[in-house]
C-alpha positions in Angstrom: 17.2 -74.8 -266.2 19.7 -77.7 -266.4 16.8 -80.1 -267.1 15.7 -77.9 -270.0 19.2 -77.7 -271.5 19.5 -81.5 -271.3 16.0 -82.1 -272.6 14.9 -82.5 -276.2 14.0 -78.9 -276.6 17.4 -77.8 -275.3 19.2 -80.2 -277.6 17.1 -79.0 -280.5 17.9 -75.4 -279.7 21.5 -76.4 -279.5 21.2 -78.1 -282.8 19.4 -75.2 -284.3 22.1 -72.9 -283.1 24.4 -74.5 -285.7 22.2 -72.6 -288.2 24.0 -69.5 -286.9 27.2 -70.9 -288.5 25.7 -70.0 -291.9 25.8 -66.2 -291.3 29.3 -66.6 -289.9 30.4 -68.5 -293.0 28.7 -66.0 -295.2 30.3 -63.2 -293.3 33.8 -64.8 -293.6 33.3 -65.2 -297.3 32.3 -61.5 -297.7 35.3 -60.5 -295.7 37.6 -62.5 -298.0 36.0 -60.8 -300.9 36.6 -57.5 -299.2 40.2 -58.3 -298.8 40.5 -59.2 -302.5 38.7 -55.9 -303.4 41.2 -54.0 -301.2 44.1 -55.7 -302.9 42.6 -54.7 -306.2 42.0 -51.1 -305.0 45.6 -51.0 -303.8 47.0 -52.1 -307.2 44.6 -49.7 -309.0 45.7 -46.8 -306.9 49.4 -47.6 -307.5 48.5 -47.7 -311.2 47.0 -44.2 -310.9 50.1 -42.8 -309.2 52.3 -44.3 -312.0 50.0 -42.8 -314.7 50.2 -39.3 -313.1 54.0 -39.7 -312.5 54.4 -40.5 -316.2 52.9 -37.1 -317.1 55.5 -35.4 -314.9 58.6 -37.4 -315.9 61.5 -35.5 -317.5 60.0 -32.0 -316.8 62.6 -30.3 -314.7 60.9 -26.8 -315.0 58.1 -28.1 -312.8 60.4 -28.5 -309.8 62.5 -26.1 -307.7 66.0 -26.8 -309.0 67.7 -25.1 -306.0 65.7 -27.0 -303.4 66.1 -30.3 -305.3 69.8 -30.0 -305.2 69.8 -29.8 -301.4 70.4 -32.9 -299.3 68.0 -31.5 -296.7 66.0 -28.4 -296.0 66.2 -26.2 -293.0 63.2 -25.0 -291.1 63.0 -21.3 -291.1 65.5 -20.9 -293.9 63.8 -22.9 -296.7 60.4 -21.4 -296.8 57.0 -22.6 -298.1 54.4 -20.4 -299.7 51.0 -21.7 -298.8 48.1 -21.7 -301.2 45.7 -19.2 -299.7 42.0 -19.9 -300.5 40.5 -16.9 -298.7 40.6 -13.3 -300.0 43.5 -11.2 -298.7 43.4 -7.4 -298.1 46.7 -5.6 -297.6 46.0 -3.5 -294.6 48.4 -4.7 -291.9 45.5 -6.0 -289.8 46.4 -9.6 -290.4 42.8 -10.6 -289.7 42.8 -12.4 -293.0 45.7 -14.6 -291.8 44.3 -15.6 -288.4 43.2 -19.1 -289.6 46.8 -19.7 -290.8 48.6 -18.5 -287.7 49.4 -22.1 -286.8 51.5 -22.4 -289.9 53.6 -19.3 -289.3 57.2 -19.4 -288.1 58.6 -17.4 -285.2 62.1 -15.8 -285.6 63.8 -14.6 -282.4 67.1 -14.9 -280.6 68.1 -18.1 -282.4 67.7 -16.5 -285.8 69.5 -13.2 -284.8 72.5 -12.8 -287.0 73.7 -9.5 -285.5 73.0 -8.0 -282.0 74.9 -4.9 -280.7 73.6 -5.2 -277.2 72.9 -8.8 -276.0 71.5 -7.5 -272.7 69.0 -5.2 -274.4 65.7 -4.8 -272.6 63.9 -4.7 -275.9 64.1 -8.2 -277.3 63.2 -8.2 -281.0 61.3 -11.1 -282.7 58.8 -11.5 -285.5 56.2 -14.0 -286.8 56.4 -14.7 -290.5 54.4 -16.5 -293.2 54.3 -16.6 -297.0 51.3 -17.4 -299.2 50.2 -17.4 -302.8 46.9 -16.3 -304.3 46.5 -15.9 -308.0 49.6 -14.4 -309.6 50.9 -12.8 -306.4 53.1 -13.8 -303.5 51.9 -12.5 -300.1 53.7 -12.3 -296.8 53.6 -10.7 -293.5 55.8 -10.0 -290.5 54.3 -9.5 -287.0 57.1 -7.7 -285.3 57.6 -7.4 -281.5 59.5 -4.2 -280.9 58.8 -1.9 -278.0 60.6 1.1 -279.6 60.1 1.2 -283.3 62.1 3.8 -285.2 60.8 5.2 -288.5 62.7 7.0 -291.1 62.7 10.8 -290.4 60.6 12.8 -292.7 62.6 14.1 -295.7 65.6 12.0 -294.7 67.8 10.8 -297.6 68.9 7.7 -295.7 66.9 4.4 -296.0 68.9 2.3 -293.6 69.2 4.5 -290.4 65.9 3.3 -289.0 63.9 0.0 -288.8 63.7 -1.5 -292.2 63.1 -4.8 -294.0 65.4 -6.3 -296.6 63.7 -8.7 -299.1 66.1 -10.8 -301.2 65.2 -13.4 -303.8 66.6 -14.9 -307.0 65.2 -13.9 -310.3 64.2 -16.3 -313.1 67.7 -15.9 -314.4 69.1 -16.9 -311.0 70.4 -13.3 -310.2 70.2 -11.9 -306.7 67.6 -9.2 -306.3 67.5 -7.2 -303.1 64.9 -4.7 -302.0 64.5 -2.5 -298.9 61.3 -1.5 -297.2 61.8 1.7 -295.2 58.9 4.0 -294.2 58.6 7.4 -292.6 55.4 6.5 -290.9 52.9 3.6 -290.8 50.9 3.2 -294.0 51.3 2.1 -297.6 54.7 1.6 -299.0 56.7 0.5 -302.0 60.1 -1.2 -301.8 63.3 0.3 -303.1 65.6 -1.8 -305.2 69.2 -2.2 -304.0 72.0 -2.6 -306.6 75.7 -3.3 -306.4 76.4 0.3 -307.5 74.5 1.7 -304.5 76.9 0.0 -302.1 80.6 0.8 -301.4 83.2 -1.7 -302.3 83.8 -4.4 -299.8 85.3 -7.8 -299.5 83.2 -10.8 -300.2 81.8 -11.8 -296.8 82.2 -15.5 -295.9 79.3 -15.6 -293.5 77.2 -13.5 -291.1 78.7 -10.7 -289.1 80.5 -11.5 -285.9 80.4 -8.1 -284.2 79.3 -4.5 -284.8 82.6 -3.4 -286.4 82.4 -6.0 -289.1 78.7 -5.1 -289.8 79.3 -1.3 -289.9 82.2 -1.8 -292.3 80.0 -3.5 -294.8 76.8 -1.5 -294.1 76.1 0.8 -297.1 74.9 4.3 -296.7 71.8 4.2 -298.8 70.9 7.8 -299.9 68.1 9.1 -301.9 69.2 11.7 -304.5 72.9 12.0 -303.6 74.3 8.9 -305.2 74.9 8.5 -308.9 72.4 5.6 -309.0 70.1 6.0 -306.1 67.8 3.1 -305.1 64.8 2.9 -307.4 61.3 2.5 -306.2 59.8 -0.8 -307.1 56.1 -0.3 -307.4 55.4 -3.9 -308.0 56.5 -4.7 -304.4 53.9 -3.0 -302.2 52.4 -3.4 -298.8 51.2 -1.8 -295.6 53.2 -1.0 -292.4 50.9 -0.8 -289.4 51.8 0.1 -285.8 50.6 -2.2 -283.0 50.8 -2.4 -279.3 53.6 -5.0 -279.5 55.5 -3.2 -282.3 54.3 -3.2 -285.9 53.0 -5.4 -288.7 54.4 -5.5 -292.3 52.2 -7.0 -294.9 53.4 -7.1 -298.5 52.9 -8.7 -301.9 54.6 -8.8 -305.3 54.1 -10.8 -308.5 55.3 -14.4 -308.5 56.8 -13.7 -311.9 59.6 -11.7 -310.1 60.5 -14.7 -308.0 62.9 -17.5 -308.7 63.8 -20.4 -306.5 65.3 -18.6 -303.6 63.9 -16.1 -301.0 65.0 -14.5 -297.8 64.1 -11.7 -295.3 66.2 -9.7 -292.9 64.7 -7.3 -290.4 67.0 -4.5 -289.3 66.1 -2.6 -286.2 67.6 0.3 -284.2 67.0 1.8 -280.8 68.9 5.1 -281.4 66.8 7.7 -283.1 69.6 10.2 -283.3 72.2 8.1 -285.2 70.0 5.4 -286.5 72.8 2.9 -285.8 71.4 -0.7 -286.4 71.4 -2.7 -283.2 69.7 -5.9 -284.2 69.3 -8.0 -287.3 67.0 -11.1 -287.5 67.0 -13.0 -290.9 65.6 -16.1 -292.4 68.9 -16.5 -294.2 71.9 -14.5 -295.5 70.2 -12.0 -297.8 73.6 -10.8 -299.3 74.8 -14.1 -300.7 72.8 -15.9 -303.4 74.5 -19.1 -302.5 73.5 -18.9 -298.9 70.0 -17.5 -299.5 67.2 -19.8 -298.5 64.9 -21.5 -300.9 61.2 -20.9 -301.3 58.7 -23.4 -302.6 55.7 -22.0 -304.4 53.0 -24.5 -305.4 53.3 -25.2 -309.1 50.4 -23.9 -311.1 51.4 -26.1 -314.0 51.4 -29.3 -311.9 48.1 -28.1 -310.4 46.6 -27.9 -313.9 47.8 -31.4 -314.7 46.4 -32.8 -311.4 43.0 -31.1 -312.0 42.9 -32.8 -315.4 43.4 -36.1 -313.6 41.3 -35.5 -310.6 38.3 -37.4 -312.0 39.8 -40.6 -310.8 37.9 -40.4 -307.4 41.2 -40.0 -305.6 43.0 -37.3 -303.8 46.3 -36.5 -305.5 49.5 -35.0 -304.2 52.7 -34.1 -305.8 55.6 -33.6 -303.4 59.3 -32.8 -304.0 62.2 -34.9 -302.8 62.0 -33.1 -299.5 58.4 -34.2 -299.1 57.0 -30.7 -299.5 53.7 -30.4 -301.3 54.0 -28.9 -304.8 50.3 -29.3 -305.7 47.2 -31.2 -304.7 43.8 -32.0 -306.1 40.7 -33.8 -305.0 38.9 -34.2 -301.7 39.5 -37.3 -299.6 36.0 -37.2 -298.3 34.8 -37.8 -301.8 37.6 -40.2 -302.7 35.8 -43.5 -302.3 37.6 -45.3 -305.1 36.4 -47.2 -308.1 34.0 -49.3 -306.0 32.0 -46.3 -304.9 28.3 -47.1 -305.4 25.7 -44.9 -307.0 23.8 -43.2 -304.2 20.7 -42.4 -306.3 17.6 -43.4 -304.5 15.5 -46.2 -306.0 11.8 -46.7 -305.4 11.2 -49.5 -302.9 8.3 -51.9 -302.7 6.1 -52.0 -299.6 7.7 -55.3 -298.5 11.2 -53.8 -298.8 10.2 -50.8 -296.8 8.9 -52.9 -294.0 11.9 -55.1 -294.2 14.2 -52.1 -293.9 12.3 -50.8 -290.9 12.7 -54.1 -289.1 16.2 -55.1 -290.1 17.9 -51.7 -290.6 18.4 -51.1 -286.8 20.0 -54.6 -286.5 22.3 -54.0 -289.5 23.2 -50.5 -288.2 24.3 -52.2 -284.9 26.2 -55.1 -286.6 27.7 -53.4 -289.6 30.1 -50.5 -289.7 28.6 -48.0 -292.0 31.0 -45.9 -294.2 31.4 -42.4 -292.7 32.4 -39.5 -294.8 32.5 -37.2 -291.8 35.9 -38.1 -290.6 38.9 -36.1 -289.5 41.4 -35.4 -292.3 44.7 -34.9 -290.6 46.4 -34.0 -294.0 44.0 -31.3 -295.0 46.0 -28.3 -296.0 49.3 -30.0 -295.3 52.5 -28.6 -296.8 54.7 -31.6 -296.1 54.0 -35.3 -296.0 56.1 -37.2 -293.6 54.8 -40.7 -293.8 57.4 -43.6 -293.8 56.1 -45.1 -297.0 56.7 -41.8 -298.8 60.3 -41.9 -297.7 60.6 -45.4 -299.1 59.0 -44.2 -302.4 61.7 -41.6 -302.7 64.1 -44.5 -303.1 62.6 -45.1 -306.5 60.0 -47.9 -305.9 56.2 -47.6 -305.8 54.8 -48.0 -302.3 51.4 -48.3 -300.6 50.2 -47.9 -297.1 47.0 -48.3 -295.0 46.2 -46.0 -292.2 43.2 -45.4 -289.8 42.0 -41.8 -289.3 42.6 -40.4 -285.8 38.9 -40.6 -285.0 38.8 -44.3 -286.2 36.0 -43.5 -288.6 37.7 -44.3 -291.9 40.4 -46.4 -293.4 42.6 -44.6 -296.0 44.7 -46.2 -298.6 47.7 -44.3 -299.8 50.0 -45.1 -302.8 53.1 -43.3 -304.0 55.2 -43.5 -307.2 58.4 -41.6 -308.0 58.9 -38.9 -310.5 62.2 -39.1 -312.4 64.3 -36.5 -314.1 66.9 -38.6 -315.7 68.0 -41.2 -313.2 67.2 -38.9 -310.2 64.0 -38.9 -308.2 62.8 -35.3 -308.1 59.5 -36.0 -306.3 56.7 -38.4 -305.9 53.0 -38.6 -306.8 50.8 -39.6 -303.8 47.2 -40.8 -304.3 44.7 -41.4 -301.5 41.4 -43.1 -301.3 39.1 -44.3 -298.5 37.7 -47.8 -298.4 34.1 -46.4 -298.0 33.2 -47.6 -301.5 34.3 -51.2 -300.7 32.6 -51.0 -297.3 29.4 -49.9 -298.9 29.6 -52.8 -301.4 30.4 -55.2 -298.5 27.5 -54.0 -296.4 25.1 -54.3 -299.4 26.3 -57.9 -300.0 26.0 -58.8 -296.3 22.5 -57.3 -296.0 21.3 -59.4 -299.0 23.0 -62.5 -297.7 21.7 -62.0 -294.2 18.1 -61.4 -295.5 18.2 -64.8 -297.2 19.9 -66.6 -294.3 17.5 -65.0 -291.7 14.5 -66.3 -293.7 16.1 -69.8 -294.0 17.1 -69.9 -290.3 13.6 -68.8 -289.1 11.7 -71.3 -291.3 14.1 -74.1 -290.6 14.2 -73.4 -286.8 10.4 -73.2 -286.6 9.9 -76.5 -288.4 12.5 -78.1 -286.3 11.1 -76.6 -283.1 7.5 -77.7 -283.9 8.7 -81.2 -284.8 10.7 -81.4 -281.6 7.9 -79.9 -279.5 5.6 -82.6 -280.7 8.1 -85.3 -279.8 8.9 -83.6 -276.5 5.2 -83.3 -275.5 4.7 -87.0 -276.3 7.8 -88.0 -274.3 6.7 -85.8 -271.4 3.2 -87.4 -271.5 4.8 -90.8 -271.5 7.0 -89.8 -268.6 4.1 -88.5 -266.6 2.2 -91.7 -267.2 5.1 -93.7 -266.0 5.5 -91.5 -262.9 1.8 -91.6 -262.1 1.5 -95.3 -262.6 3.8 -96.1 -259.6 3.7 -94.4 -256.2 6.6 -93.7 -253.9 6.3 -97.2 -252.3 6.6 -98.8 -255.7 2.9 -99.8 -255.9 0.8 -99.5 -259.0 -1.2 -96.3 -258.5 -3.1 -96.2 -261.8 -3.2 -98.2 -265.1 -0.8 -97.3 -267.9 -2.6 -96.4 -271.1 -0.5 -97.4 -274.1 -0.2 -95.2 -277.2 -1.5 -96.3 -280.6 1.2 -94.5 -282.7 3.3 -96.7 -285.0 6.5 -94.9 -284.4 9.3 -95.5 -281.9 7.6 -93.5 -279.1 4.4 -95.6 -279.6 6.5 -98.8 -279.4 8.1 -97.5 -276.2 4.7 -96.7 -274.7 3.3 -100.1 -275.4 6.5 -101.7 -273.9 6.2 -99.6 -270.8 2.5 -100.6 -270.5 3.4 -104.3 -270.6 6.2 -103.7 -268.1 3.9 -101.8 -265.7 1.3 -104.6 -265.9 3.9 -107.3 -265.1 5.3 -105.2 -262.3 1.8 -104.7 -260.9 1.3 -108.5 -260.8 4.6 -109.0 -259.2 4.0 -106.3 -256.6 0.6 -107.8 -255.7 2.4 -111.1 -255.2 4.9 -109.5 -252.9 2.2 -107.7 -251.0 0.4 -111.0 -250.3 3.6 -112.9 -249.6 4.0 -111.9 -245.9 0.4 -112.8 -245.0 0.7 -116.1 -246.9 3.9 -117.0 -245.2 2.5 -116.1 -241.8 -0.5 -118.2 -242.5 1.3 -121.1 -244.0 4.2 -121.2 -241.6 2.2 -120.4 -238.5 0.8 -123.9 -238.0 4.1 -125.9 -238.7 5.9 -123.5 -236.4 3.3 -124.0 -233.6 3.5 -127.8 -234.1 7.3 -127.8 -233.9 7.2 -125.5 -230.9 4.6 -127.7 -229.0 6.6 -130.8 -229.8 9.8 -129.3 -228.5 8.0 -128.2 -225.3 6.6 -131.7 -224.7 10.0 -133.2 -225.5 11.6 -130.9 -223.0 9.4 -132.3 -220.2 10.8 -135.8 -220.7 14.0 -136.8 -219.1 16.9 -136.0 -221.4 20.6 -136.3 -221.5 22.7 -133.2 -221.4 23.6 -133.7 -225.1 19.9 -134.0 -226.1 19.0 -131.1 -223.9 21.5 -128.9 -225.7 19.9 -129.8 -229.1 16.4 -129.1 -227.8 17.5 -125.7 -226.5 19.0 -124.7 -229.8 15.8 -125.8 -231.6 13.6 -123.8 -229.3 15.8 -120.7 -230.0 15.5 -121.2 -233.7 11.7 -121.6 -233.4 11.6 -118.4 -231.3 13.6 -116.4 -234.0 11.3 -117.8 -236.7 8.3 -116.8 -234.8 9.7 -113.2 -234.4 10.2 -113.0 -238.2 6.6 -114.1 -238.8 5.4 -111.6 -236.2 7.3 -108.7 -237.9 6.1 -109.6 -241.3 2.5 -109.7 -240.0 3.0 -106.4 -238.2 3.9 -104.5 -241.4 1.0 -106.1 -243.3 -1.4 -105.3 -240.5 -0.2 -101.7 -240.1 -0.6 -101.1 -243.8 -4.2 -102.3 -243.6 -4.8 -100.4 -240.4 -3.6 -97.1 -241.9 -6.3 -97.3 -244.5 -9.0 -96.9 -241.7 -7.0 -94.9 -239.2 -8.7 -91.9 -237.5 -6.9 -88.6 -236.8 -7.6 -86.3 -233.8 -6.0 -83.2 -232.4 -3.0 -84.4 -230.5 -0.7 -82.5 -228.2 2.9 -83.6 -229.0 4.2 -82.5 -225.6 1.7 -84.7 -223.7 2.4 -87.6 -226.1 6.1 -87.4 -225.7 5.9 -86.9 -221.9 3.7 -90.0 -221.5 5.8 -92.2 -223.8 9.0 -91.1 -222.1 7.7 -92.2 -218.7 6.9 -95.6 -220.1 10.3 -95.9 -221.7 12.0 -95.1 -218.4 10.1 -97.8 -216.6 10.5 -100.4 -219.3 14.1 -99.8 -220.2 15.6 -98.8 -216.9 19.1 -99.6 -218.1 18.9 -96.7 -220.6 18.7 -93.0 -219.8 16.2 -90.7 -221.6 16.2 -86.9 -221.9 13.2 -84.8 -223.2 13.6 -81.1 -224.2 10.6 -79.1 -225.3 10.9 -75.5 -226.5 7.2 -75.1 -227.1 4.5 -77.0 -225.1 1.6 -75.9 -227.3 2.2 -77.9 -230.5 -0.8 -79.8 -231.8 -1.1 -81.9 -234.8 -3.8 -84.0 -236.5 -2.7 -87.6 -235.8 -3.7 -91.1 -234.7 -2.3 -91.5 -231.1 -1.8 -95.3 -231.5 0.1 -94.9 -234.7 2.2 -92.1 -233.2 3.1 -94.3 -230.2 4.0 -97.1 -232.5 6.2 -94.8 -234.6 8.0 -93.6 -231.5 8.5 -97.1 -230.3 10.3 -98.1 -233.5 12.6 -95.0 -233.3 13.4 -95.6 -229.6 14.1 -99.3 -230.1 16.4 -98.4 -233.0 18.1 -95.7 -230.9 18.7 -98.1 -227.9 20.3 -100.7 -230.1 22.9 -98.3 -231.4 23.3 -96.1 -228.4 26.4 -96.1 -226.2 25.6 -97.4 -222.7 26.6 -94.3 -220.8 24.9 -91.7 -223.0 21.3 -90.7 -222.7 18.9 -90.8 -225.6 17.6 -87.3 -226.3 14.1 -86.5 -227.5 13.6 -82.9 -228.5 10.5 -81.0 -229.6 10.5 -77.6 -231.3 8.7 -75.4 -233.8 10.0 -74.2 -237.2 7.5 -72.0 -239.1 4.4 -74.1 -239.4 6.1 -77.4 -238.6 6.5 -79.4 -235.4 10.0 -81.0 -235.3 10.6 -84.2 -233.2 14.2 -85.3 -233.1 15.5 -88.5 -231.6 19.2 -88.5 -231.0 21.6 -91.2 -229.8 25.3 -91.3 -229.4 26.9 -94.1 -231.2 28.1 -95.5 -234.6 27.6 -93.1 -237.6 25.6 -93.9 -240.6 27.5 -95.3 -243.6 27.8 -93.0 -246.6 24.8 -92.7 -248.9 22.6 -94.8 -246.6 20.3 -92.1 -245.2 17.5 -92.6 -247.7 18.1 -96.4 -248.1 17.4 -97.1 -244.4 13.8 -96.0 -244.9 13.1 -98.7 -247.4 11.8 -102.2 -246.5 14.2 -105.0 -245.7 17.2 -102.7 -245.3 19.4 -102.9 -242.2 23.0 -101.9 -241.2 23.1 -104.0 -238.0 25.8 -106.5 -237.1 24.6 -109.8 -238.7 27.0 -111.8 -236.7 24.7 -111.7 -233.6 22.5 -114.8 -233.9 20.4 -113.8 -230.9 18.7 -111.0 -232.7 16.6 -111.0 -235.8 16.4 -107.9 -237.9 14.4 -107.6 -241.2 15.0 -103.8 -241.5 11.2 -103.1 -241.1 11.4 -100.7 -238.1 12.2 -97.5 -239.9 10.1 -98.6 -242.9 7.1 -98.8 -240.6 8.0 -95.4 -239.1 8.1 -94.0 -242.6 4.7 -95.5 -243.4 3.2 -93.8 -240.4 4.8 -90.4 -241.3 3.4 -90.7 -244.8 0.0 -91.3 -243.4 0.3 -88.1 -241.3 1.7 -86.1 -244.3 4.9 -85.8 -242.4 8.6 -86.4 -243.4 11.3 -88.4 -241.8 15.0 -88.1 -242.3 18.1 -89.7 -240.8 21.5 -88.0 -240.6 24.6 -87.9 -238.5 24.5 -85.2 -235.9 26.6 -82.0 -236.0 29.2 -83.2 -233.6 29.7 -86.3 -235.7 29.3 -88.6 -232.7 25.8 -90.0 -233.2 22.7 -90.1 -235.4 19.6 -87.9 -235.5 16.2 -89.1 -236.7 14.0 -86.1 -237.4 10.2 -86.0 -237.9 8.4 -83.0 -239.3 4.6 -82.8 -238.8 2.4 -80.0 -240.1 0.7 -78.0 -237.3 -3.0 -77.3 -237.0 
């Protein structure tokens, strides 16, 4: 694998991989363009909000004057009438409201303004919600009351039973109060309460503190006995329905009756005899216009203005200074912005159809497709609480980016203030998704990638074929060079030069000339030992015989010393010639050697007996784990190989340690190991010692001559038998192992 990566093909693939930078550069360019388009979309959307805000400037009638004057609104007191899209049926069932229960408010102990018995076992509470549909305001109360008390039949009193007070301001900012009091569950109309129908009292400063205060101000509302009895208001109608938990009150009345303020107060009693009110829960003080809570009804006029501007492919909101929604128009799932593409299908050519089938899965994997099926957290919202909207209320246009909760779409929001004089009365919010820009980006990337893929494929193929041709020629040249010279450095076959006129051709012809010259030089070296042996043999013999004859003559001690040194030198020179001749003769003998089936156990046993007799000063130890190991070998060559290894081991072995010869089997190999205790091998010399003329002996000993041919001869014999030889330090790091591995038969 590493050779492939470092070869020409690997380098070309690495070079071709730089083509992949082209799609990356193109992708970065498209992303930059997308950022510019987003900035343009942001400025365009801010311009849209400013245009809508311009249509709403200086129109105070469009806004709730009472709510706008408040510094902040109170939950449960300042109410919101939701725009109801589904049909409503006044029947007290509340089934029509079930999808809106999450928006309803619960009024319980915290909103109780009067309680006669705080330890009552009948806790009173109700769930309340307002909504608008057409020209009517709808509402309901889901009351929890274990013991509801209805107005006795034919009773002239309206307030000595469970009843509901509805209070709101009129269009002229006058307090209007109505009472809903029924004899039994069913349809009802409200009764209007007037100042004349109540006894005189002091202006109350707040809610009642105890029952005495409340009773002092509680009017006795009669039917037919007062000068001006409460009048039935047929426009306020509804249905009172008994339930297991208590009762439901569902009502409606025309929005035209309603001003900017609204409140409810539920009066309940547990005493059927006296009808004394024991508990009051209210949204606000229904007897004081100044303390009455506000109500926000979505503005139909603003809604008409927004619908006229809703063709901007944006979702529009108008909110008051308390961030409550006054009107909205548009669908965020369809608000893709000005960059939305035309989705009309165009007939494709057969080539484009095939291209889409092949590349479409890849593009779907790499590119994020615009998704219109995302979660809209603000759908049906009645209040927008984003931080950028709060900043927009300071009087400056703002924008914000947000990711949907399901991470499927990016939404851009922009807001601009609406001014009444110098005061910000509300803001216009516009929202768009980036799906249009993402679609445009994907189309640009697909077109760019189509071109780049074609360029990369063609360029890479051309480069690969060119490199493959060069790599094959270089590989052929390398194989020729490897086959031309064998492991011993001899010329094995002639080198055929290339006839090409390029750099590889020049290299091939240069290698051919080099191999030819190397072959001539190697032949010279092969013949050199035999020539030296032949040429030096006669002079050495003459000198040796002359010294022997001279030694027979009477000599002085000084002359005898010189003669002895000369004889020693002649003896060493004769050994050198003998060793050189031995290697040459062995190489020639191996060419005609004959192999037979040879038992290694018998061979080692016989050789070891001879070594013990010949080298009595050394100890030898033979260990055989398997006595039935036979190889195909020449016995004489095997003995000669063992002799070289034993001689080498004796020269380096410590005098008091035995030389160990072991025989064992590993798979289909016979392993012979010769181990001696002594000096360790130098670093990185294990393979070098098997070459010719390499020795690590002490050269300061003039008595011994070493040409480094012993292990070289052993390696030649192993190569002849298709065996391997290796030299390593032993595991105890106190000696050397020479290991032979022969294939078994």
